[in-house]
C-alpha positions in Angstrom: -47.0 -2.8 26.2 -50.4 -3.7 27.5 -51.2 -6.1 30.3 -52.1 -9.1 28.0 -48.5 -9.0 26.7 -47.3 -9.7 30.2 -49.8 -12.4 31.1 -49.7 -16.0 29.8 -52.5 -17.1 32.1 -55.2 -16.5 29.4 -52.8 -17.5 26.5 -53.9 -14.4 24.6 -50.9 -12.0 24.9 -47.4 -12.6 23.9 -44.5 -10.1 24.0 -42.4 -9.4 21.0 -39.7 -6.8 19.9 -42.6 -4.4 19.2 -43.3 -4.1 22.8 -39.8 -2.5 23.3 -39.7 0.0 26.2 -43.3 0.8 26.6 -44.3 4.4 27.1 -40.9 5.6 28.1 -41.9 5.6 31.8 -39.7 2.6 32.6 -42.7 0.2 32.4 -41.9 -1.5 29.1 -40.9 -5.2 28.7 -37.2 -4.4 28.6 -37.2 -2.5 31.8 -39.3 -5.2 33.5 -37.0 -8.0 32.4 -34.0 -6.0 33.5 -35.4 -5.4 36.9 -36.5 -9.0 37.2 -33.0 -10.2 36.4 -31.4 -7.8 38.9 -33.8 -9.1 41.6 -32.9 -12.8 40.7 -29.2 -12.1 40.8 -29.6 -10.4 44.3 -31.6 -13.4 45.5 -29.2 -15.9 43.9 -25.7 -14.4 44.5 -26.3 -11.9 47.3 -25.4 -9.0 45.1 -27.3 -7.5 42.1 -25.7 -6.1 39.1 -25.1 -2.3 38.9 -26.3 -2.2 35.3 -28.8 -4.3 33.3 -29.9 -4.0 29.7 -32.4 -6.1 27.8 -33.2 -6.4 24.1 -34.5 -8.8 21.6 -31.7 -10.2 19.4 -34.4 -11.4 17.0 -38.1 -12.1 17.1 -37.7 -15.1 19.4 -34.4 -14.5 21.3 -34.3 -12.2 24.4 -30.9 -11.2 25.6 -30.2 -9.5 29.0 -26.7 -8.2 29.7 -25.8 -7.5 33.3 -22.7 -5.7 34.6 -21.0 -5.4 38.0 -22.5 -8.4 39.7 -19.4 -9.9 41.3 -19.3 -10.2 45.0 -16.0 -9.3 46.8 -15.2 -13.1 47.2 -15.7 -13.6 43.5 -13.4 -10.7 42.7 -10.8 -12.4 44.9 -11.1 -15.5 42.8 -10.6 -13.5 39.6 -7.4 -11.8 41.2 -6.2 -15.3 42.1 -6.6 -16.4 38.4 -9.5 -18.7 39.4 -11.8 -17.5 36.6 -12.8 -21.0 35.5 -13.6 -22.0 39.2 -15.8 -18.7 39.4 -17.6 -19.6 36.1 -18.3 -23.2 37.4 -19.7 -21.9 40.6 -21.9 -19.4 38.9 -23.2 -21.9 36.3 -23.9 -24.4 39.2 -26.1 -21.8 40.9 -27.6 -20.8 37.6 -28.6 -24.4 36.8 -30.1 -24.8 40.4 -32.3 -21.6 39.8 -33.1 -22.1 36.1 -36.8 -22.8 36.8 -37.1 -19.3 38.4 -35.3 -17.6 35.5 -37.5 -19.4 33.0 -40.8 -18.8 34.9 -40.0 -15.1 35.2 -39.5 -14.6 31.5 -42.5 -16.7 30.7 -44.7 -14.5 33.0 -43.3 -11.2 31.6 -43.5 -12.2 28.0 -46.4 -14.7 27.8 -44.2 -17.0 25.8 -42.7 -20.3 26.6 -38.8 -20.4 27.1 -37.6 -23.1 24.9 -33.9 -22.6 25.9 -31.9 -20.8 28.5 -28.2 -20.0 28.1 -26.1 -18.2 30.8 -22.5 -17.0 30.5 -20.0 -14.5 31.9 -16.9 -12.6 31.2 -15.2 -12.8 34.6 -12.5 -10.3 33.7 -15.0 -7.6 32.7 -17.7 -8.6 35.2 -20.3 -8.9 32.5 -22.9 -11.6 32.4 -25.5 -12.6 29.7 -28.8 -14.3 30.1 -30.2 -15.6 26.8 -33.7 -16.8 26.5 -34.9 -18.6 23.3 -38.6 -18.2 23.2 -41.3 -20.1 21.4 -42.2 -18.4 18.1 -44.7 -15.5 18.6 -48.2 -16.2 17.2 -48.9 -14.1 14.1 -51.6 -11.5 14.4 
């Protein structure tokens, strides 16, 4: 992936599934998005996931799956059977930080985020961040 695919400032470059993992050195779009999501989780929840994986689901839908992000207090909520309370708390913070998530993806892909959906499976400690992007320009 070249620098123009990461920059929306000039409006020329847009990232698409063909950008994939870059040159194999960990610098591709998928790795960059995964690292950015881990950083945002650390800032937002105080603990980053232990595993993150990003892929395009289709040309305009970017999916980031994160595992192992629950804090000890959140794990206690799960043990107490308070899964829905945990989901509600997480979604509250996700909504509060939505602009940072959108901005990060827009900067990395050079594409506007049209929609953002966040969810989690509390029992398995797996979260998903889904970004619906504006269609890529042909060319």
